C-alpha positions, 0 to 999 in steps of 0.5 A, a space after each residue: 203187138 209182139 207175137 210170141 215165137 214158137 217153143 223149140 219143142 213145138 212139134 212134140 207139144 202139138 202131137 201131144 195136145 192132138 192126142 188128148 182128142 179134146 180140140 172142137 170137142 163139145 162143151 163139157 160141165 166139168 170144165 165149165 164149173 171150175 171156170 165158174 168157180 174161178 171167175 167168182 173167186 177171182 172176180 173177173 168177168 172172163 176165164 178161159 181154158 185155153 188150148 194152143 193149136 198150131 194157128 189158133 188158140 181154141 177154148 174148151 171152156 169160155 165163160 163171160 166170152 162168147 167166142 170159141 177161139 182166136 188167132 194165135 198171133 194175138 193170143 196172150 197164152 201163146 206167150 205163157 205157153 213159150 215161157 212154161 210159166 205163169 204169165 201175169 200182165 197187170 195192165 196191158 197199156 203198160 206192156 210193149 208186147 200187148 199195148 197195140 193187140 187188137 184184143 186190147 184196142 177192140 173187144 174184149 178190151 183186155 187190160 188184165 191178164 193172168 194164165 197159168 199153164 196146163 201141163 201134161 204128165 209128160 211136162 208139155 204145155 198144152 194151154 192155160 187157165 186164164 183170167 181176163 179183166 177189162 180194167 187194170 188190177 194187181 195180182 199178189 203171190 196168193 192169187 198166183 198160188 190160187 190160180 195154179 191150183 184151179 190150173 191143177 183141177 184143169 189138168 186132172 179133168 184133162 187126164 181123166 177125160 182122156 183116160 176115159 176115152 182111151 177105156 172106151 176105145 179099149 172096150 169098144 175093140 173088145 166088144 167087136 173082138 167077141 162079136 166075130 169070134 165064133 167060138 167065144 159065141 158058142 161058149 157064150 151061148 151054150 155054156 154061160 149063165 144066160 138063157 136064150 129064147 126065140 119067141 113067137 109074137 103071140 108068146 110061144 117059145 120058138 126055140 130055146 138053149 139049154 140054159 133057158 131050160 135049166 133056169 126055168 125047170 121045163 124041158 125044150 118039148 114042154 116049153 114049145 107047147 107054152 107061152 112065156 105068159 104061162 111060165 111067168 109069174 102072175 104078178 109079172 105077167 101085165 108089165 111083160 105083156 106091156 113092154 112086149 106090146 111097145 116093141 111091136 108098135 116100134 115105141 122102143 127096140 129093146 127093153 129090159 126088166 127084172 121079172 120072175 118064172 115059175 117053175 114046174 114045182 111052183 117055185 119062183 126064180 127071179 131073172 133078168 130079162 132083156 128082149 129085142 124085136 127081129 123085124 124083116 127087111 120091110 120092117 115088119 115084126 118077125 119074133 123076139 130074142 130073149 136073153 135071161 140071166 138067173 139072178 135069184 142068188 143076187 135078189 136073195 142077197 139084196 134082200 138080205 143087204 136091205 135088211 142088214 142095211 136097216 138093221 145097221 141103221 136102227 143099230 146106229 140110232 139105238 147106240 148113238 148115246 152110248 157110242 158118243 161116250 165111248 168113241 174107241 168103241 164106236 170106232 172098233 164097231 164100225 171099222 170092221 163093218 164092210 161099209 162107209 160110215 161117217 157122222 156129219 154136223 150141221 156146218 157139213 164137217 166131219 165129226 167121225 169116219 170109220 176105217 173104210 171111209 178113210 181109206 176110200 178118201 185116202 186120209 187119216 182120222 185126224 185129217 178128217 175130223 172137223 174137216 168140211 165136206 166141201 174141202 174133201 169131195 171133189 167140186 163136182 161131186 160136192 155139187 151132186 151131193 149137196 142137195 141131199 145134204 140139204 134134205 137130210 138136214 131137214 130131217 129127211 132119210 135120202 139115198 143117192 144110188 150113184 156115188 163116185 168118191 174117187 175120179 181115178 177109180 171106177 168104183 160106185 157106191 149107194 149112200 144113204 143120209 140118215 138124219 141125226 136128232 137130239 132133243 126133237 132137233 136135227 144135229 146133222 146126219 149119218 152117211 152109210 154107203 155100200 159098193 154096188 160096182 158089181 151090180 152096175 158092171 152086170 147091168 151094163 153087160 146085159 145092155 150090151 148083149 143086146 146088140 149081138 146076133 145070137 146066131 152068128 155072133 155078129 152085130 145085129 140089126 139094132 147095132 147097124 142101125 146105131 152104127 149107120 146113125 153115128 156114121 152119118 152124124 159125123 158126115 163121114 164118107 163110107 161104102 155100104 155093101 148089101 150081102 144076100 146068098 144065092 139059093 139059101 132057101 134051097 139049101 135049107 130046104 135040102 140039107 135042113 135048117 141045122 145045116 142052114 145055121 151052121 152055113 150062116 155062121 160060116 158065112 159070117 167068119 169068111 166075111 169078117 176075115 175078108 173085109 178090111 179090119 175095122 169094117 162094121 160086119 153085121 147080120 140084117 137077118 134071114 141070109 142077109 148081111 150088111 158090111 159098112 167101110 168107113 173112108 171108102 170114097 171111090 167106086 173102084 175101093 167099094 168094087 175091090 171090097 165087093 169083089 172079094 166077098 163074092 169071091 170068099 163066098 163062092 168057094 165051097 163052105 163047110 157046114 154040117 160036116 159036108 161042103 156046100 156050093 153057095 155064092 152071093 149077090 152084093 149091092 153097094 152104095 157110096 155115101 160121100 161126105 159132101 152128100 150131107 145128112 141123110 136118113 139112116 135107111 137110105 144107104 141101105 135102101 140103095 145098096 139093096 136095090 143094087 144087090 137085086 140088080 146083081 141077082 137079075 145080072 146072074 148072081 155071084 156078081 156084084 152092082 154099084 148103086 146108081 147116083 140117080 137112085 137117090 134122086 128117084 127116092 126123094 118125093 116129088 113136089 106134086 107128091 
C-alpha cells in the first residue's frame, strides 16, 4: 500500500477546511440526497462525500457505508487531494498503490474507485465526491463529466451552508448588541410601532406604553381599569384566553397570534400579539408581558392581494383560449404583473413563462420553453414541490407557502398551482407565485423580540433557559454568576419605582461593561441578574469576574437624577465539561444558594458554590 504524501499547501488546505465548521457535523439531507442520486445514476453501492482531515477522512455523507470515517493513511481520496484532479481506479488489483490496501483486502472490499475533487472558491481541495464498487468496472469520459457535475452540486451545498452559518453568526452578534444598548432599547420601546403591556394574571392591564395606547385608542388611565378581554374583539377572546391559560399551566413558554382589539369608537384593529409569562424564582407566575404590532394595514393589503389573486386566477381561466391564439398579447399582459406566472404541460415542461419568472430563474424565454421543471429547479426544490405538481395534475388547486427558487438569495414565494383543463381533461397547470419575503421577515423579528427583557434590554428568563440548555447540551465548561442587589426594596420604598427601574437599567449597563466580551448577561426578574461565562474552568477566574461585578456595583449609581449607594451579593457555580449532562436549572440553583451565603457573610461580596452542594441536591436512594 502506498500512502499519499502531503500536498505542499497542506496547512492552507486544512485551514480552509476547518473554516467551514463542517467536520463532525450532523447529517444533512441536502448532501445525502445528492449521494443517493449519484448512487442511482452510476449504479454503484457506495457514494461518499469525503473530507480529508489531518489524520483521517471524514464522511459528510456515506451512502451504502456504515462507517463515518477511516484513517487518512489508507485513504484513496488523499491521492485525489494531492493531485487536485479526478482519480479513477478501474481495478484496484491492477494498481500497486492500492492492491494491498486494507480497504481492498477487507471491508468494504473496494475494487473500483472514482473520486472527483471538491474545490472551494479559493481553489483549495478539501476532499472528494467518490464512487465505490466491489467489482471492477470501466469509467468513460462521459461518466467523468457527470461525476464532476455532481461534485459541483456538493461544492455549491458546502458554500451555501458556509454562508448560512456566517449569516447566523452575524445575526446573533447583532441581536446581542441590540440587547445591551440601553439607548436603542429606549428608542424601540418608546418610539417604535410596537406596543408593550404588562398584564396581571386576571387579565387587568398593569402597565402600557404610549404606542399601546395609540394602537388601542384608550388612554393609560382607562386601560388600567380594563382587562385585555374587554378590549378584544368578541370573536377572538376565547382563543386568546385559552393561549394565556396554556402559558400559566406551563404547556408553553410564549405564544404569538393575530387578533383584533375594539377601539372606543367601536372600530376593530388587527394586531400581531406576542405574549410571555414572567415567573418568580420559585417558578410561580407573576404577570404577562405582551408585545403588540399594528398589522391592520397589512391585513387589509393581504385581503386586497387575495382578492387580486383570485381575480387574476379567474382572468387566466377566462382568457386561456384567446391568449393561446395571441401569444404576444398574453406575454405583454403577464410581463406587467408583479407575480411569477408560468404554464406547464402534463410532462412537466414549461410552455409559457412571464418576464418575472424568467428573471427569477435567470433564463431567457427561448431557453425555458419546452424545458423540464426537473432540469430548471434545484434537486431539493424539485423534490419539495413534486407532490404539489402531482396534485395539480390530478385536478386539485394547491398552494405551497414556502418556495425558494434561488439558493443564493433569501426571497420566499407563496406559489399556487391551478389545473388547466380542456374539454374536461387536465392538460397541465398554471403557476402563480407572489413574493412574501417581507412578511416572513416581520414574523421572525416578532419571535426574536420575545427573548428580550423590556425594562433593561438584556436577555430575559426564556433566553437564559435556552442559553443554558445549549451550553449544557454542548458539554461546555462555564461559570454562572447569580447577582442579587443588596437593599433594592429599600431603595424602591425611599425613592419610588421609577427610580428603581432607572437603577435596574443602570445596573444592566454596568454589568455588560464589566464582564467579558461575549459573556451572556440576562435579567432573571426583579433585582436578580445572571451572567454565563463560557470557557471558565477555574475558581480563580470565576472569582475575578464576580469580584469585578461587586466592585463595579458598589460605586454610586446615577438613577432618577441622583446618585444612589448600592451593592450586590454574587453566587458563583462552576460547571466543567467532565461534569456531564445536568438539568438546565442545576447551575442556577447552586449559584442561587452561594449568593445567599454571600448575603449572610455581610453582602457586597461573593461566594463560590461548594462541590458538595451538587450531591446534596441529588435525591437519596431511600427517597
